[in-house]
TIMAR-691004 format. One record per residue (C-alpha): residue number from 1; x, y, z. Coordinates in Angstrom, 3 decimals, padded with zeros to 6 digits, m for minus. Example, Ala and Ser with C-alpha at 12.3 -4.5 7.8 and 13.67 -1.06 7.14 Angstrom:
2
+-----+----------+----------+----------+
:   i :     east :    north :       up :
+-----+----------+----------+----------+
:   1 :  012.300 : m004.500 :  007.800 :
:   2 :  013.670 : m001.060 :  007.140 :
+-----+----------+----------+----------+
# end
This chain:
437
+-----+----------+----------+----------+
:   i :     east :    north :       up :
+-----+----------+----------+----------+
:   1 :  010.309 :  013.802 :  085.491 :
:   2 :  013.736 :  012.275 :  085.122 :
:   3 :  016.739 :  013.933 :  086.748 :
:   4 :  020.383 :  013.290 :  085.968 :
:   5 :  021.954 :  010.409 :  087.901 :
:   6 :  024.159 :  011.091 :  090.889 :
:   7 :  027.630 :  009.748 :  091.423 :
:   8 :  027.605 :  006.319 :  093.050 :
:   9 :  030.249 :  007.654 :  095.449 :
:  10 :  027.452 :  009.443 :  097.331 :
:  11 :  025.643 :  006.206 :  098.157 :
:  12 :  027.149 :  005.322 :  101.494 :
:  13 :  028.861 :  008.590 :  102.361 :
:  14 :  026.870 :  009.017 :  105.595 :
:  15 :  024.414 :  007.122 :  107.763 :
:  16 :  020.873 :  007.149 :  106.409 :
:  17 :  019.338 :  009.175 :  109.241 :
:  18 :  021.614 :  010.967 :  111.648 :
:  19 :  020.223 :  011.800 :  115.068 :
:  20 :  019.947 :  015.584 :  114.649 :
:  21 :  017.027 :  017.978 :  114.421 :
:  22 :  013.742 :  016.788 :  115.865 :
:  23 :  014.029 :  013.684 :  118.016 :
:  24 :  011.745 :  011.466 :  115.934 :
:  25 :  011.078 :  007.923 :  117.108 :
:  26 :  010.089 :  006.618 :  113.683 :
:  27 :  010.441 :  002.980 :  114.707 :
:  28 :  007.094 :  003.246 :  116.483 :
:  29 :  005.236 :  004.957 :  113.653 :
:  30 :  006.687 :  003.400 :  110.493 :
:  31 :  004.614 :  000.182 :  110.564 :
:  32 :  001.377 :  002.167 :  110.326 :
:  33 :  002.826 :  004.534 :  107.714 :
:  34 :  004.017 :  001.615 :  105.590 :
:  35 :  000.582 : m000.001 :  105.887 :
:  36 : m000.993 :  003.267 :  104.732 :
:  37 :  001.462 :  003.433 :  101.814 :
:  38 :  000.650 : m000.098 :  100.659 :
:  39 : m003.070 :  000.640 :  100.835 :
:  40 : m002.649 :  003.788 :  098.732 :
:  41 : m000.399 :  001.969 :  096.285 :
:  42 : m002.975 : m000.776 :  095.751 :
:  43 : m005.961 :  001.563 :  095.386 :
:  44 : m004.905 :  004.417 :  093.065 :
:  45 : m007.481 :  006.705 :  091.500 :
:  46 : m007.198 :  008.793 :  088.345 :
:  47 : m007.272 :  012.583 :  088.225 :
:  48 : m010.653 :  014.060 :  089.198 :
:  49 : m011.676 :  010.670 :  090.643 :
:  50 : m009.714 :  010.692 :  093.930 :
:  51 : m012.821 :  010.344 :  096.112 :
:  52 : m011.696 :  007.448 :  098.297 :
:  53 : m008.113 :  008.703 :  098.459 :
:  54 : m009.335 :  012.071 :  099.707 :
:  55 : m011.445 :  010.389 :  102.390 :
:  56 : m008.461 :  008.359 :  103.595 :
:  57 : m006.358 :  011.509 :  103.938 :
:  58 : m009.221 :  013.359 :  105.668 :
:  59 : m009.737 :  010.525 :  108.152 :
:  60 : m006.046 :  010.514 :  109.094 :
:  61 : m006.012 :  014.278 :  109.633 :
:  62 : m009.237 :  014.149 :  111.638 :
:  63 : m007.727 :  011.556 :  113.959 :
:  64 : m004.759 :  013.865 :  114.545 :
:  65 : m007.010 :  016.733 :  115.614 :
:  66 : m006.997 :  018.877 :  112.483 :
:  67 : m009.963 :  020.982 :  111.416 :
:  68 : m010.665 :  019.220 :  108.117 :
:  69 : m012.548 :  020.300 :  104.999 :
:  70 : m013.123 :  017.803 :  102.203 :
:  71 : m014.019 :  018.232 :  098.520 :
:  72 : m012.059 :  021.423 :  097.964 :
:  73 : m011.387 :  021.942 :  094.259 :
:  74 : m012.734 :  018.477 :  093.513 :
:  75 : m011.596 :  015.835 :  095.992 :
:  76 : m008.986 :  018.030 :  097.659 :
:  77 : m008.563 :  018.092 :  101.430 :
:  78 : m007.509 :  020.968 :  103.687 :
:  79 : m006.447 :  020.360 :  107.294 :
:  80 : m005.794 :  023.229 :  109.713 :
:  81 : m004.085 :  022.866 :  113.101 :
:  82 : m003.632 :  026.032 :  115.157 :
:  83 : m000.853 :  025.953 :  117.703 :
:  84 : m000.562 :  029.469 :  119.103 :
:  85 :  000.774 :  032.608 :  117.492 :
:  86 :  003.251 :  032.214 :  114.684 :
:  87 :  003.573 :  031.839 :  110.925 :
:  88 :  001.377 :  029.619 :  108.763 :
:  89 :  003.251 :  026.807 :  107.051 :
:  90 :  001.497 :  024.901 :  104.265 :
:  91 :  002.598 :  021.379 :  103.323 :
:  92 :  001.169 :  020.078 :  100.066 :
:  93 :  000.809 :  016.579 :  098.657 :
:  94 : m000.741 :  015.405 :  095.394 :
:  95 : m003.140 :  012.462 :  095.316 :
:  96 : m003.906 :  011.238 :  091.771 :
:  97 : m002.629 :  008.151 :  089.982 :
:  98 : m001.888 :  007.525 :  086.305 :
:  99 : m003.533 :  005.386 :  083.579 :
: 100 : m000.677 :  002.861 :  083.563 :
: 101 : m000.797 : m000.902 :  084.087 :
: 102 :  001.784 : m001.687 :  086.758 :
: 103 :  004.532 : m004.133 :  085.751 :
: 104 :  006.851 : m003.978 :  088.753 :
: 105 :  006.265 : m007.584 :  089.787 :
: 106 :  005.863 : m006.467 :  093.405 :
: 107 :  003.505 : m008.562 :  095.567 :
: 108 :  001.672 : m005.341 :  096.457 :
: 109 :  001.387 : m004.120 :  092.840 :
: 110 : m001.760 : m002.294 :  091.808 :
: 111 : m004.284 : m004.410 :  089.898 :
: 112 : m006.844 : m001.611 :  089.605 :
: 113 : m008.536 : m001.202 :  086.226 :
: 114 : m011.091 :  001.431 :  085.305 :
: 115 : m012.926 :  002.684 :  082.243 :
: 116 : m011.544 :  006.092 :  081.261 :
: 117 : m013.392 :  009.055 :  079.754 :
: 118 : m012.900 :  007.587 :  076.272 :
: 119 : m014.554 :  004.302 :  077.214 :
: 120 : m011.279 :  002.349 :  077.258 :
: 121 : m010.356 : m000.026 :  080.066 :
: 122 : m007.041 :  001.052 :  081.563 :
: 123 : m004.837 :  000.007 :  084.433 :
: 124 : m004.119 :  002.534 :  087.191 :
: 125 : m000.950 :  002.925 :  089.259 :
: 126 :  000.914 :  005.519 :  091.276 :
: 127 :  003.595 :  005.749 :  088.612 :
: 128 :  004.691 :  009.211 :  089.753 :
: 129 :  005.093 :  008.357 :  093.419 :
: 130 :  002.110 :  010.224 :  094.813 :
: 131 :  001.589 :  007.350 :  097.252 :
: 132 :  005.052 :  008.152 :  098.674 :
: 133 :  004.069 :  011.822 :  098.835 :
: 134 :  000.812 :  011.154 :  100.694 :
: 135 :  002.372 :  008.727 :  103.160 :
: 136 :  005.220 :  011.148 :  103.937 :
: 137 :  002.601 :  013.889 :  104.265 :
: 138 :  000.634 :  011.965 :  106.920 :
: 139 :  003.815 :  010.855 :  108.682 :
: 140 :  004.940 :  014.483 :  108.827 :
: 141 :  001.574 :  015.599 :  110.207 :
: 142 :  001.854 :  012.961 :  112.944 :
: 143 :  005.345 :  014.084 :  113.924 :
: 144 :  004.480 :  017.781 :  113.949 :
: 145 :  001.489 :  017.163 :  116.194 :
: 146 :  003.537 :  014.907 :  118.480 :
: 147 :  006.244 :  017.591 :  118.729 :
: 148 :  003.989 :  020.646 :  118.778 :
: 149 :  005.990 :  021.999 :  121.712 :
: 150 :  008.801 :  022.659 :  119.203 :
: 151 :  006.860 :  025.162 :  117.078 :
: 152 :  004.145 :  027.811 :  117.175 :
: 153 :  001.802 :  028.875 :  114.419 :
: 154 : m000.728 :  027.327 :  112.035 :
: 155 : m000.033 :  024.075 :  110.233 :
: 156 : m001.909 :  023.865 :  106.919 :
: 157 : m001.973 :  020.415 :  105.307 :
: 158 : m003.241 :  020.435 :  101.701 :
: 159 : m003.936 :  017.224 :  099.758 :
: 160 : m004.352 :  018.318 :  096.161 :
: 161 : m006.107 :  016.310 :  093.421 :
: 162 : m005.511 :  016.319 :  089.662 :
: 163 : m001.818 :  017.253 :  089.599 :
: 164 : m001.149 :  015.006 :  086.629 :
: 165 : m003.506 :  017.025 :  084.418 :
: 166 : m002.485 :  020.418 :  085.784 :
: 167 : m005.917 :  021.213 :  087.178 :
: 168 : m005.851 :  020.578 :  090.924 :
: 169 : m003.892 :  023.571 :  092.199 :
: 170 : m005.943 :  025.948 :  090.033 :
: 171 : m009.196 :  024.447 :  091.279 :
: 172 : m008.223 :  024.690 :  094.957 :
: 173 : m006.961 :  028.257 :  094.588 :
: 174 : m010.086 :  029.248 :  092.653 :
: 175 : m012.219 :  027.914 :  095.530 :
: 176 : m010.462 :  030.247 :  097.946 :
: 177 : m007.731 :  028.049 :  099.401 :
: 178 : m005.796 :  031.072 :  100.680 :
: 179 : m008.839 :  033.147 :  101.660 :
: 180 : m011.303 :  030.665 :  103.187 :
: 181 : m008.858 :  028.524 :  105.147 :
: 182 : m005.506 :  030.205 :  105.776 :
: 183 : m002.995 :  032.378 :  103.978 :
: 184 :  000.382 :  030.640 :  104.274 :
: 185 :  003.650 :  032.408 :  104.932 :
: 186 :  005.568 :  029.416 :  103.601 :
: 187 :  004.610 :  026.580 :  101.207 :
: 188 :  006.671 :  023.381 :  100.896 :
: 189 :  006.370 :  020.036 :  099.133 :
: 190 :  008.453 :  017.031 :  098.150 :
: 191 :  008.542 :  014.907 :  095.020 :
: 192 :  009.995 :  011.420 :  094.868 :
: 193 :  012.837 :  010.961 :  092.379 :
: 194 :  013.393 :  007.959 :  090.115 :
: 195 :  017.066 :  008.807 :  089.606 :
: 196 :  018.267 :  009.536 :  093.152 :
: 197 :  019.028 :  006.776 :  095.690 :
: 198 :  016.712 :  006.398 :  098.659 :
: 199 :  018.040 :  008.114 :  101.763 :
: 200 :  019.093 :  011.199 :  099.774 :
: 201 :  017.381 :  014.542 :  099.186 :
: 202 :  018.198 :  016.912 :  096.327 :
: 203 :  017.114 :  020.483 :  095.657 :
: 204 :  018.099 :  023.745 :  094.054 :
: 205 :  017.359 :  027.418 :  094.428 :
: 206 :  015.349 :  029.404 :  091.882 :
: 207 :  013.812 :  027.633 :  088.867 :
: 208 :  013.533 :  023.920 :  089.519 :
: 209 :  010.704 :  022.781 :  087.198 :
: 210 :  009.385 :  024.162 :  083.938 :
: 211 :  006.228 :  025.858 :  082.775 :
: 212 :  003.985 :  023.669 :  080.610 :
: 213 :  001.673 :  024.656 :  077.757 :
: 214 : m000.364 :  022.431 :  075.449 :
: 215 : m000.875 :  023.931 :  071.989 :
: 216 : m002.967 :  022.745 :  069.038 :
: 217 : m002.289 :  023.909 :  065.476 :
: 218 : m005.042 :  023.195 :  062.958 :
: 219 : m003.567 :  023.564 :  059.475 :
: 220 : m006.031 :  023.974 :  056.625 :
: 221 : m005.512 :  023.228 :  052.957 :
: 222 : m007.464 :  022.520 :  049.792 :
: 223 : m007.828 :  018.807 :  049.263 :
: 224 : m008.019 :  016.774 :  046.112 :
: 225 : m006.663 :  013.796 :  044.217 :
: 226 : m003.130 :  012.678 :  045.043 :
: 227 : m002.393 :  012.405 :  041.301 :
: 228 : m003.156 :  016.111 :  040.749 :
: 229 : m001.335 :  017.936 :  043.570 :
: 230 : m001.097 :  021.093 :  041.458 :
: 231 : m004.858 :  021.551 :  041.857 :
: 232 : m004.607 :  021.494 :  045.663 :
: 233 : m002.920 :  023.231 :  048.579 :
: 234 : m001.473 :  020.288 :  050.457 :
: 235 : m001.787 :  020.659 :  054.258 :
: 236 :  000.582 :  017.730 :  054.798 :
: 237 :  003.383 :  019.636 :  053.097 :
: 238 :  002.453 :  022.791 :  055.021 :
: 239 :  002.533 :  020.752 :  058.233 :
: 240 :  005.957 :  019.316 :  057.388 :
: 241 :  007.334 :  022.792 :  056.714 :
: 242 :  005.762 :  024.022 :  059.939 :
: 243 :  007.250 :  021.264 :  062.108 :
: 244 :  010.740 :  022.057 :  060.833 :
: 245 :  010.289 :  025.819 :  061.052 :
: 246 :  009.133 :  025.621 :  064.668 :
: 247 :  012.501 :  024.162 :  065.637 :
: 248 :  014.160 :  027.466 :  064.685 :
: 249 :  012.330 :  029.287 :  067.495 :
: 250 :  014.533 :  027.760 :  070.172 :
: 251 :  017.681 :  027.532 :  068.035 :
: 252 :  017.552 :  030.943 :  066.340 :
: 253 :  015.099 :  033.279 :  068.086 :
: 254 :  015.646 :  032.679 :  071.796 :
: 255 :  018.785 :  033.167 :  073.826 :
: 256 :  020.695 :  029.904 :  074.388 :
: 257 :  021.048 :  031.043 :  078.012 :
: 258 :  017.277 :  030.815 :  078.488 :
: 259 :  016.061 :  027.186 :  078.211 :
: 260 :  013.240 :  026.424 :  075.798 :
: 261 :  011.650 :  023.236 :  074.487 :
: 262 :  009.075 :  023.063 :  071.685 :
: 263 :  008.047 :  019.497 :  070.903 :
: 264 :  005.519 :  018.389 :  068.293 :
: 265 :  004.134 :  015.320 :  069.980 :
: 266 :  001.323 :  014.454 :  067.591 :
: 267 :  000.507 :  014.929 :  063.906 :
: 268 : m002.724 :  013.724 :  062.322 :
: 269 : m003.969 :  014.184 :  058.787 :
: 270 : m005.243 :  012.363 :  055.750 :
: 271 : m007.186 :  009.152 :  055.309 :
: 272 : m005.946 :  007.390 :  052.152 :
: 273 : m002.832 :  006.944 :  050.009 :
: 274 : m004.111 :  008.899 :  047.012 :
: 275 : m006.154 :  011.604 :  048.735 :
: 276 : m004.802 :  015.018 :  049.668 :
: 277 : m006.703 :  016.026 :  052.771 :
: 278 : m008.228 :  019.350 :  053.756 :
: 279 : m006.634 :  019.536 :  057.210 :
: 280 : m003.727 :  018.393 :  059.383 :
: 281 : m003.646 :  018.763 :  063.155 :
: 282 : m000.526 :  019.181 :  065.273 :
: 283 : m000.262 :  018.918 :  069.052 :
: 284 :  002.661 :  020.572 :  070.838 :
: 285 :  004.083 :  020.818 :  074.326 :
: 286 :  006.026 :  023.946 :  075.274 :
: 287 :  008.493 :  024.114 :  078.184 :
: 288 :  010.459 :  027.015 :  079.634 :
: 289 :  011.347 :  028.648 :  082.950 :
: 290 :  011.117 :  032.353 :  082.195 :
: 291 :  007.572 :  033.683 :  081.505 :
: 292 :  009.016 :  036.002 :  078.823 :
: 293 :  010.364 :  032.952 :  076.978 :
: 294 :  006.956 :  031.288 :  077.165 :
: 295 :  005.277 :  034.364 :  075.661 :
: 296 :  007.937 :  034.564 :  072.925 :
: 297 :  007.388 :  030.882 :  072.030 :
: 298 :  003.664 :  031.385 :  071.536 :
: 299 :  004.055 :  034.615 :  069.558 :
: 300 :  006.627 :  032.986 :  067.255 :
: 301 :  004.439 :  029.930 :  066.668 :
: 302 :  001.556 :  032.150 :  065.567 :
: 303 :  003.794 :  034.232 :  063.280 :
: 304 :  005.542 :  031.252 :  061.664 :
: 305 :  002.384 :  029.252 :  061.017 :
: 306 :  000.680 :  032.250 :  059.429 :
: 307 :  003.730 :  032.997 :  057.287 :
: 308 :  004.000 :  029.455 :  055.942 :
: 309 :  000.272 :  029.371 :  055.193 :
: 310 :  000.544 :  032.627 :  053.293 :
: 311 :  003.524 :  031.362 :  051.297 :
: 312 :  001.503 :  028.278 :  050.346 :
: 313 : m001.206 :  030.460 :  048.814 :
: 314 : m003.883 :  030.276 :  051.486 :
: 315 : m006.182 :  033.211 :  052.151 :
: 316 : m005.848 :  034.895 :  055.554 :
: 317 : m009.193 :  033.424 :  056.617 :
: 318 : m007.657 :  029.964 :  056.204 :
: 319 : m004.470 :  030.594 :  058.168 :
: 320 : m003.855 :  027.930 :  060.846 :
: 321 : m005.668 :  028.228 :  064.136 :
: 322 : m003.169 :  028.199 :  067.032 :
: 323 : m004.980 :  027.157 :  070.206 :
: 324 : m003.212 :  027.511 :  073.561 :
: 325 : m005.026 :  025.477 :  076.218 :
: 326 : m004.797 :  028.071 :  078.975 :
: 327 : m006.855 :  025.877 :  081.329 :
: 328 : m004.048 :  023.289 :  081.212 :
: 329 : m001.136 :  025.752 :  081.392 :
: 330 :  000.998 :  025.771 :  084.525 :
: 331 :  003.858 :  028.104 :  085.433 :
: 332 :  007.401 :  027.114 :  086.260 :
: 333 :  008.233 :  026.198 :  089.847 :
: 334 :  010.504 :  028.815 :  091.381 :
: 335 :  012.122 :  027.869 :  094.678 :
: 336 :  012.434 :  031.026 :  096.735 :
: 337 :  016.190 :  031.153 :  097.508 :
: 338 :  015.908 :  032.516 :  101.066 :
: 339 :  013.279 :  029.974 :  102.104 :
: 340 :  014.984 :  027.121 :  100.258 :
: 341 :  018.245 :  027.829 :  102.080 :
: 342 :  016.388 :  027.445 :  105.396 :
: 343 :  014.818 :  024.185 :  104.215 :
: 344 :  018.155 :  022.859 :  102.976 :
: 345 :  019.911 :  023.659 :  106.249 :
: 346 :  017.169 :  022.028 :  108.330 :
: 347 :  017.233 :  018.847 :  106.249 :
: 348 :  021.021 :  018.682 :  106.434 :
: 349 :  020.802 :  018.872 :  110.221 :
: 350 :  018.257 :  016.058 :  110.167 :
: 351 :  019.780 :  013.538 :  107.772 :
: 352 :  023.383 :  014.657 :  107.370 :
: 353 :  025.176 :  017.034 :  104.994 :
: 354 :  026.297 :  014.256 :  102.678 :
: 355 :  022.709 :  013.133 :  102.128 :
: 356 :  021.497 :  016.537 :  100.872 :
: 357 :  022.690 :  017.234 :  097.346 :
: 358 :  022.260 :  019.898 :  094.693 :
: 359 :  020.322 :  019.035 :  091.551 :
: 360 :  019.680 :  020.564 :  088.155 :
: 361 :  016.420 :  022.074 :  086.989 :
: 362 :  014.062 :  019.700 :  085.167 :
: 363 :  011.953 :  020.411 :  082.091 :
: 364 :  009.115 :  018.415 :  083.633 :
: 365 :  006.206 :  020.423 :  085.011 :
: 366 :  004.377 :  020.569 :  088.331 :
: 367 :  001.339 :  022.667 :  089.185 :
: 368 :  002.853 :  023.213 :  092.637 :
: 369 :  004.399 :  026.326 :  091.113 :
: 370 :  000.978 :  028.007 :  091.093 :
: 371 :  000.999 :  028.394 :  094.878 :
: 372 :  003.869 :  030.845 :  094.495 :
: 373 :  002.254 :  032.814 :  091.662 :
: 374 : m000.716 :  034.292 :  093.482 :
: 375 : m001.083 :  038.015 :  094.220 :
: 376 :  000.342 :  037.341 :  097.692 :
: 377 :  003.703 :  036.257 :  096.204 :
: 378 :  004.157 :  033.495 :  098.779 :
: 379 :  007.586 :  031.788 :  098.878 :
: 380 :  007.538 :  028.115 :  097.880 :
: 381 :  010.075 :  025.278 :  097.974 :
: 382 :  009.924 :  021.839 :  096.357 :
: 383 :  012.651 :  019.286 :  097.050 :
: 384 :  013.299 :  015.847 :  095.584 :
: 385 :  013.209 :  012.709 :  097.734 :
: 386 :  015.393 :  009.836 :  096.568 :
: 387 :  013.359 :  006.764 :  095.734 :
: 388 :  015.723 :  004.268 :  094.103 :
: 389 :  016.905 :  001.225 :  096.047 :
: 390 :  020.560 :  001.852 :  096.882 :
: 391 :  021.785 : m001.518 :  095.566 :
: 392 :  019.749 : m001.114 :  092.372 :
: 393 :  021.181 :  002.368 :  091.930 :
: 394 :  024.780 :  001.209 :  092.441 :
: 395 :  024.282 : m001.642 :  089.957 :
: 396 :  022.795 :  000.710 :  087.347 :
: 397 :  025.721 :  003.107 :  087.721 :
: 398 :  028.285 :  000.297 :  087.491 :
: 399 :  026.727 : m001.265 :  084.378 :
: 400 :  025.600 :  001.999 :  082.737 :
: 401 :  021.983 :  000.860 :  082.904 :
: 402 :  018.905 :  003.068 :  082.665 :
: 403 :  016.654 :  003.090 :  085.721 :
: 404 :  012.846 :  003.044 :  085.327 :
: 405 :  011.703 :  006.654 :  085.167 :
: 406 :  008.723 :  008.347 :  086.735 :
: 407 :  005.570 :  007.427 :  084.781 :
: 408 :  007.115 :  004.043 :  083.972 :
: 409 :  005.069 :  000.895 :  084.554 :
: 410 :  008.166 : m000.503 :  086.309 :
: 411 :  008.806 :  002.370 :  088.714 :
: 412 :  008.908 :  000.931 :  092.252 :
: 413 :  010.365 :  003.232 :  094.928 :
: 414 :  012.158 :  001.781 :  097.933 :
: 415 :  009.459 :  002.917 :  100.335 :
: 416 :  011.057 :  001.417 :  103.457 :
: 417 :  013.959 :  003.877 :  103.121 :
: 418 :  012.292 :  006.746 :  101.251 :
: 419 :  009.389 :  007.207 :  103.676 :
: 420 :  011.356 :  007.750 :  106.910 :
: 421 :  013.747 :  010.025 :  105.015 :
: 422 :  010.849 :  012.064 :  103.635 :
: 423 :  009.118 :  012.347 :  107.001 :
: 424 :  012.253 :  013.432 :  108.802 :
: 425 :  013.185 :  015.901 :  106.051 :
: 426 :  009.748 :  017.488 :  105.806 :
: 427 :  009.118 :  017.621 :  109.559 :
: 428 :  012.409 :  019.386 :  110.220 :
: 429 :  011.920 :  021.753 :  107.286 :
: 430 :  008.497 :  022.756 :  108.627 :
: 431 :  009.763 :  023.349 :  112.180 :
: 432 :  012.621 :  025.479 :  110.839 :
: 433 :  010.143 :  027.648 :  108.916 :
: 434 :  007.861 :  027.954 :  111.932 :
: 435 :  010.824 :  029.191 :  113.950 :
: 436 :  012.127 :  031.602 :  111.295 :
: 437 :  012.106 :  035.177 :  112.537 :
+-----+----------+----------+----------+
# end
């Protein structure tokens, strides 16, 4: 989820946290929040296995006086705090780690290893910053309860599992998140950034993250001896033609004003130098913002693969199977402009205008977008929280160096600066939404 770098001139344009918005005494609370962060960082759990992480979140919310339900949509947690009449504001965090062996060299680095579903032993780390998300989430809950005289309504804290595999939001919604617990009027979340300096927040209106689809194409042929290709229909050649032809969908069929990415990430076929196989399998990822573009991508893939198969001499019954994994599909994240403007203004008041910047949309995906695609059409906003150490960022800009990205084994956010920024930003955003008429 890599965003474009910001100008180094922004680094020290304003104090890190200006004394505006809620009067938050973070000096008293940060030691416990940092301790919680380090614990989460050192004990990550993979998607669908976040049992202990969920319990830790639930325990924190229970201590703050929330009505807590565990094991929602897997190991998800829902906390409800009613504070008089007013809107319902939902704050969401994600909880799962990634199968990556941490190589940050930090004294608190994760050393967790597990056996995955394929029987392989893998390292686990919070390589996408979900430990920052969860710690900011709990810090925000603490501040909103402490300052409950500043807002009225229902605070809905949702800790969602399985974001990395695109399943957690679907599972929680399918279990009645908005019907059994509360129907939010506003939904907000943050995501740490690996290309923005700590102390900064970036966001944009409208589309901010892409839809994601995983597609399999199983190409059939008629195998035989590599010395007699004329007696076969070679699926490797069909696959090669298909890979190239798919690139024309974005370049020649879709408007250049409507972003589209079609990437063939995997190709498997054959077993020996002199054997023409019977089948080749392709695996694709599709990205877009507009749902019409997504539908056009899929329709074009089906048409092109069938056409190439026909031209190769295959019968219709042997045309490639195009499998769209709908259970893994997630929509684009669309930041409601009206709500996002309120969030932006509140965060600017809290941390200073110069510390809140505009960003570009990313082609990375986030299942957070699903919360805004229900029948209720609830407005959602996701903003980016800078995570890069300011000195490291300045050095990278000066020397034209590449910073470790999200999902990198070397990604290590500057939590001592990012966490108080995230808590102050999210707390003030929530209060502003509670007080929106």
